[in-house]
C-alpha positions in Angstrom: 36.1 10.5 77.0 36.8 13.7 75.2 35.0 14.4 72.0 37.0 15.4 69.0 36.1 18.9 67.9 34.6 19.0 64.4 36.2 21.5 62.2 33.6 23.9 60.9 34.1 24.8 57.3 32.9 28.3 56.3 29.7 28.3 54.2 30.2 29.0 50.5 29.1 32.4 49.5 27.3 32.2 46.1 28.1 35.8 45.5 31.8 35.0 45.4 31.4 32.5 42.5 32.8 33.5 39.1 30.4 34.8 36.6 31.2 32.0 34.1 30.4 29.3 36.8 27.2 31.0 37.7 26.1 31.1 34.1 26.9 27.4 33.7 24.7 26.8 36.8 21.8 29.0 35.6 21.8 27.2 32.2 20.4 24.2 34.0 17.3 26.3 34.9 14.4 27.1 32.7 13.6 30.6 31.4 10.6 30.9 33.7 12.7 30.4 36.9 15.4 32.8 35.8 13.0 35.6 34.8 10.6 35.3 37.7 12.8 34.2 40.6 16.6 34.2 40.0 17.1 37.7 38.7 15.1 39.1 41.7 17.5 37.7 44.3 20.1 40.4 44.2 21.7 43.0 42.0 24.7 40.7 41.3 22.5 37.9 40.0 20.4 40.4 38.1 23.5 41.5 36.3 24.5 37.9 35.5 21.0 37.1 34.2 21.4 39.9 31.6 24.3 38.1 30.0 23.3 37.4 26.3 25.1 34.0 26.4 22.5 32.8 28.9 19.7 33.4 26.4 21.0 31.7 23.3 18.3 29.0 23.8 14.8 29.9 25.0 12.2 27.3 25.8 8.9 28.6 27.0 5.7 26.7 26.6 2.2 27.3 28.1 1.8 23.6 29.1 4.2 24.3 32.0 2.1 24.2 35.1 3.8 27.3 36.5 3.0 29.2 33.3 -0.6 28.0 33.2 -1.3 29.9 36.4 -0.7 33.1 34.4 -2.2 34.2 31.1 -1.2 33.9 27.5 -0.2 37.5 27.5 2.1 36.9 30.4 3.9 34.0 28.6 4.2 36.2 25.5 5.7 39.1 27.5 8.1 36.7 29.2 9.2 35.4 25.9 9.8 38.9 24.5 11.9 39.7 27.5 14.0 36.6 27.0 14.5 37.6 23.3 15.5 41.1 24.3 18.1 39.8 26.8 19.7 37.7 24.1 20.8 40.9 22.3 20.6 39.2 18.9 22.5 36.0 20.0 19.4 33.8 20.0 19.9 30.6 18.0 17.1 28.4 19.3 13.5 29.1 20.5 10.5 27.0 21.3 7.0 28.5 21.3 4.4 26.1 22.5 0.7 26.8 23.1 0.9 30.6 23.1 2.2 33.4 21.0 0.9 35.7 18.2 2.1 37.1 14.9 3.5 40.1 16.8 5.7 37.9 18.9 7.0 36.1 15.8 7.6 39.4 14.1 9.6 40.7 17.1 11.7 37.6 17.1 12.5 37.9 13.4 13.5 41.5 13.7 15.8 41.0 16.7 17.3 37.5 16.0 18.9 37.3 12.7 21.1 34.4 13.8 18.3 32.0 14.6 19.0 28.4 13.7 16.1 26.6 15.2 12.4 27.6 15.4 9.7 25.4 16.9 6.0 26.4 16.8 3.7 24.0 18.4 -0.1 24.3 18.9 -0.1 28.1 18.4 -3.6 28.9 17.2 -2.9 32.7 17.2 0.1 32.5 14.9 -1.1 32.6 11.3 0.4 31.2 8.2 1.0 34.8 7.0 2.9 35.5 10.2 5.2 32.5 9.7 5.8 33.5 6.1 6.8 37.0 6.9 9.1 35.8 9.7 10.8 33.3 7.4 12.0 36.2 5.3 14.4 37.2 8.0 15.9 33.9 9.1 18.7 33.2 6.5 20.6 30.9 8.9 17.6 28.7 9.9 18.4 25.0 9.9 15.5 23.5 11.8 11.8 24.4 11.5 8.9 22.7 13.2 5.3 23.7 12.7 3.0 21.2 14.5 -0.7 21.8 15.0 -0.3 25.4 13.7 -1.3 27.1 10.5 0.9 27.2 7.4 0.3 27.3 3.6 2.0 26.6 0.3 3.4 30.2 0.3 4.9 29.5 3.7 6.8 26.4 2.3 7.9 28.3 -0.8 9.2 31.2 1.3 11.0 29.0 3.7 12.7 27.1 0.9 13.8 30.3 -0.9 14.9 32.4 2.2 16.3 29.6 4.3 18.8 27.8 2.0 20.5 26.1 5.0 17.3 24.3 6.2 18.1 20.7 7.0 15.2 19.6 9.2 11.5 20.2 8.6 8.6 19.0 10.7 5.1 19.6 9.6 2.8 17.6 11.8 -1.0 17.3 12.1 -3.0 15.2 14.5 -5.5 14.3 11.8 -6.2 10.6 11.3 -7.8 9.0 8.3 -9.3 11.3 5.7 -10.8 10.7 2.2 -9.1 13.7 0.7 -5.8 13.5 -1.1 -3.4 16.4 -1.6 0.1 16.4 -3.0 0.6 20.2 -3.2 2.6 20.4 0.0 4.8 17.5 -1.0 5.5 19.2 -4.4 6.3 22.5 -2.7 8.8 20.7 -0.4 10.4 18.9 -3.3 10.7 22.0 -5.5 12.0 24.5 -2.8 14.0 22.4 -0.3 16.6 20.3 -2.0 19.1 20.3 0.9 16.7 18.7 3.4 18.3 15.9 5.6 15.3 15.2 7.9 11.6 15.4 7.1 8.7 14.7 9.3 5.2 15.1 7.9 2.8 13.2 10.2 -0.8 13.2 9.2 -0.2 14.6 5.7 -2.6 13.9 2.8 0.1 13.1 0.2 -0.1 10.1 -2.0 2.5 7.9 -3.8 3.0 10.7 -6.4 3.9 13.2 -3.6 6.2 10.8 -2.0 8.1 10.1 -5.2 8.4 13.8 -5.8 10.0 14.3 -2.4 12.4 11.4 -3.0 13.4 12.9 -6.4 13.6 16.6 -5.2 15.4 16.0 -1.9 18.4 13.8 -2.9 20.2 14.3 0.5 17.2 13.1 2.6 18.3 10.7 5.3 15.3 10.5 7.6 11.6 10.4 6.7 8.6 10.2 9.1 5.3 9.3 7.3 3.3 8.2 10.3 -0.5 8.7 9.8 0.0 9.4 6.0 -2.6 6.8 5.1 -2.9 7.7 1.4 0.5 6.2 0.8 -0.5 2.6 -0.2 1.3 -0.6 -0.3 3.0 0.1 -3.6 4.3 3.5 -2.4 5.8 2.0 0.7 7.5 -0.8 -1.2 9.0 1.8 -3.6 10.4 3.6 -0.5 11.9 0.4 0.8 13.5 -0.5 -2.6 14.9 3.0 -3.2 17.6 2.6 -0.6 18.0 6.4 -0.4 16.6 6.9 3.1 18.7 5.6 6.0 15.9 5.5 8.5 12.1 6.1 8.2 8.8 5.6 9.9 5.9 4.1 7.9 2.2 5.2 8.0 1.0 2.2 10.1 3.5 2.7 12.9 2.2 3.7 16.4 2.7 7.0 18.0 5.3 6.9 20.8 4.5 8.8 24.0 8.0 10.2 24.0 7.3 12.0 20.8 4.7 14.2 22.4 7.1 15.5 25.1 8.8 18.8 24.4 12.2 18.2 23.0 15.3 18.9 25.1 17.6 21.2 23.2 21.0 19.8 22.9 22.9 23.0 22.2 23.2 25.8 24.6 25.8 27.1 27.0 29.1 25.6 25.8 28.3 25.3 22.2 29.4 27.8 19.6 27.8 28.6 16.3 30.5 26.7 14.4 29.7 23.3 16.1 26.0 23.9 16.1 24.2 20.6 16.6 21.2 19.8 14.4 20.0 16.5 15.8 16.6 15.7 14.3 15.0 13.7 17.1 15.9 11.9 20.3 14.2 8.6 19.3 16.6 5.7 19.3 14.2 3.2 17.8 14.5 4.3 14.2 14.6 1.7 11.5 17.9 0.8 9.9 17.2 -0.1 6.2 20.3 -2.4 6.3 19.1 -4.4 9.3 16.1 -6.4 8.1 13.3 -6.0 5.6 10.4 -4.1 7.2 6.8 -4.8 6.5 4.1 -2.4 7.7 1.7 -4.1 10.0 -1.3 -2.7 8.3 -0.2 -4.2 5.0 0.6 -7.7 6.3 -1.4 -10.7 7.5 0.5 -12.9 9.9 -0.3 -16.7 9.6 0.5 -18.9 12.6 1.2 -22.3 11.2 3.4 -23.8 13.9 5.0 -22.8 17.2 8.5 -22.3 16.0 10.9 -19.7 17.3 11.7 -16.7 15.2 15.0 -16.8 13.4 15.4 -13.0 13.2 18.7 -11.8 14.7 17.9 -8.2 15.0 16.1 -6.9 18.1 14.4 -3.8 16.9 10.9 -2.4 16.7 10.5 -3.3 13.0 11.8 -6.8 13.5 9.3 -7.4 16.3 6.5 -6.1 14.0 7.9 -8.3 11.2 7.5 -11.3 13.5 4.0 -10.4 14.4 4.9 -9.1 17.9 4.1 -6.0 19.8 7.0 -4.2 21.5 7.5 -5.4 25.1 4.7 -7.9 24.8 5.3 -11.7 25.2 4.4 -13.8 22.2 1.5 -16.2 22.4 2.1 -18.0 19.1 5.2 -17.4 17.1 4.9 -16.7 13.4 5.9 -19.0 10.7 5.1 -17.2 7.5 4.1 -13.8 6.2 1.7 -13.0 3.4 1.5 -9.5 2.0 -2.0 -8.2 1.4 -2.5 -5.2 -0.8 -4.7 -2.4 0.6 -8.4 -2.3 -0.3 -9.4 0.1 -3.0 -11.5 3.1 -1.9 -15.0 3.2 -3.1 -16.6 6.0 -4.9 -13.2 7.5 -5.8 -14.3 8.4 -9.4 -17.7 9.9 -8.5 -21.2 9.1 -9.7 -20.3 9.1 -13.4 -17.5 6.6 -12.8 -19.9 4.3 -10.8 -22.5 4.4 -13.6 -19.9 3.6 -16.3 -18.6 0.7 -14.2 -22.2 -0.7 -13.8 -22.9 -0.5 -17.6 -19.8 -2.4 -18.5 -20.2 -5.0 -15.7 -20.7 -8.7 -16.6 -23.8 -8.8 -14.5 -25.5 -6.1 -16.4 -24.4 -7.4 -19.8 -25.9 -10.9 -19.0 -29.2 -9.4 -17.9 -29.5 -7.0 -20.9 -28.6 -9.8 -23.3 -31.2 -12.3 -21.9 -34.0 -9.7 -21.8 -33.3 -8.5 -25.3 -33.3 -12.0 -26.7 -36.7 -12.7 -25.1 -38.1 -9.4 -26.3 -36.9 -10.2 -29.8 -38.6 -13.7 -29.6 -41.8 -12.2 -28.4 -41.8 -9.5 -31.1 -41.4 -11.8 -34.0 -43.5 -14.7 -32.7 -40.7 -17.1 -32.0 -42.1 -18.3 -28.6 -45.4 -19.8 -27.5 -48.1 -17.5 -26.0 -51.1 -18.1 -23.9 -52.9 -15.4 -25.8 -52.3 -17.0 -29.2 -55.6 -17.3 -31.1 -54.9 -20.6 -32.8 -58.5 -21.9 -33.1 -59.1 -23.2 -36.6 -61.3 -21.0 -38.8 -61.2 -18.0 -36.3 -60.9 -14.8 -38.2 -58.4 -12.4 -36.5 -59.0 -8.7 -36.3 -56.5 -5.9 -36.3 -57.2 -5.2 -32.6 -56.3 -8.8 -31.7 -52.7 -8.4 -32.9 -51.4 -5.2 -31.3 -48.1 -5.7 -33.1 -48.0 -6.7 -36.7 -45.6 -9.7 -36.4 -46.4 -11.5 -39.6 -47.4 -14.5 -37.5 -50.8 -16.0 -38.7 -51.8 -16.3 -35.0 -50.4 -12.9 -34.0 -48.6 -11.7 -30.9 -50.0 -8.9 -28.7 -48.0 -6.3 -26.8 -48.7 -8.2 -23.6 -47.0 -11.3 -25.1 -43.9 -9.3 -25.9 -43.6 -7.7 -22.5 -44.2 -11.1 -20.8 -41.3 -12.5 -22.8 -39.1 -9.6 -21.7 -39.9 -10.3 -18.1 -39.1 -14.0 -18.5 -35.8 -13.0 -20.1 -35.0 -10.7 -17.3 -35.7 -13.5 -14.7 -33.5 -15.9 -16.7 -30.7 -13.3 -16.7 -30.9 -12.9 -12.9 -30.8 -16.7 -12.5 -27.7 -17.0 -14.7 -26.0 -14.2 -12.7 -26.8 -15.7 -9.4 -25.6 -19.1 -10.6 -22.3 -17.8 -11.8 -21.7 -15.9 -8.6 -22.6 -19.1 -6.7 -19.8 -21.1 -8.3 -17.4 -18.2 -8.1 -17.1 -17.5 -11.9 -18.5 -14.0 -11.6 
């Protein structure tokens, strides 16, 4: 049996591909691969790798295992090379876990058309460096500073020099703190009226700062307040009732693992400056204020009265929290009713002077002082019996026998008066304990 010969097709020569097609293919690679490997293949590919259109989006972060094998200086030099290859066409850059003020200054001087800047965990980039760079980014629309330094001057400069700013992310990994600070919220409200998306995780703002943001940013559509624990129950309810924000995340919500992953930039090769995409986040589990009334889990107490199915018709993260459930976790006992519990007041908020004033005016102290004073008065003017009273008939009293001139024929000594005061104090303590026992105090 004769075998059919297989027609051999000639292998595709990559060097014969059009430049536009090669650029589209190279856009799928990261900056590290292009700079270290691709451009060293041949002179033709090196020429293609120098096309500015290929470097409109630069994403370099030191957390990449391939970059970790090098040094911070290597990552910075590679980033500078990518910026130089863009020839002023850079619109999006991500600097993560490396970088200095010199790198940021170089970017600001050579990339006037930058639309998106992301600075994450860059300990060597100072607040002053970000402030100076913001002066030269008039087209900036998206700014993220997470785990890096910034100050009030930075926010004011960004607001004044970047009038097109629509998305701002200021994130800290701090958890609970006793300090409160609304200065950053006020700076955002005063200088960034065109904001659409705001993410301030771990901020120390209070209800006052939140209200200032709502008043100063009328176009705000998304607000992320996770880990902002100084915003109490009243502030969150005001946010829900305002109806201005289309979607938001409340302080008590958990941190999604997907949030910690570096964002994938949605605009690059085929996009132009005119249809520039400014998507805030890739999360699809944001709350829709028109779907169902959200209640933060840390402000609610769920009461299981009967095993009845939930009547909620919306399958979302907030609905599951409203029904007392955890996402993707089966329910052991369905919830019947919900009781809102206001947050506990912080102790010692007014300092030592406030604590002393509260004690002086407390019912407990007033009862004890009143009881003791009455008994002292009785002991002073001889209105109570005394074991030291010299009442023997015909006994002549001397001046030393009546330490206090009470006018009483028998006389009361100083010891009598103090003893009455002690008895009054004990009576006051007993009254206080009795009232607390029956729940009246």
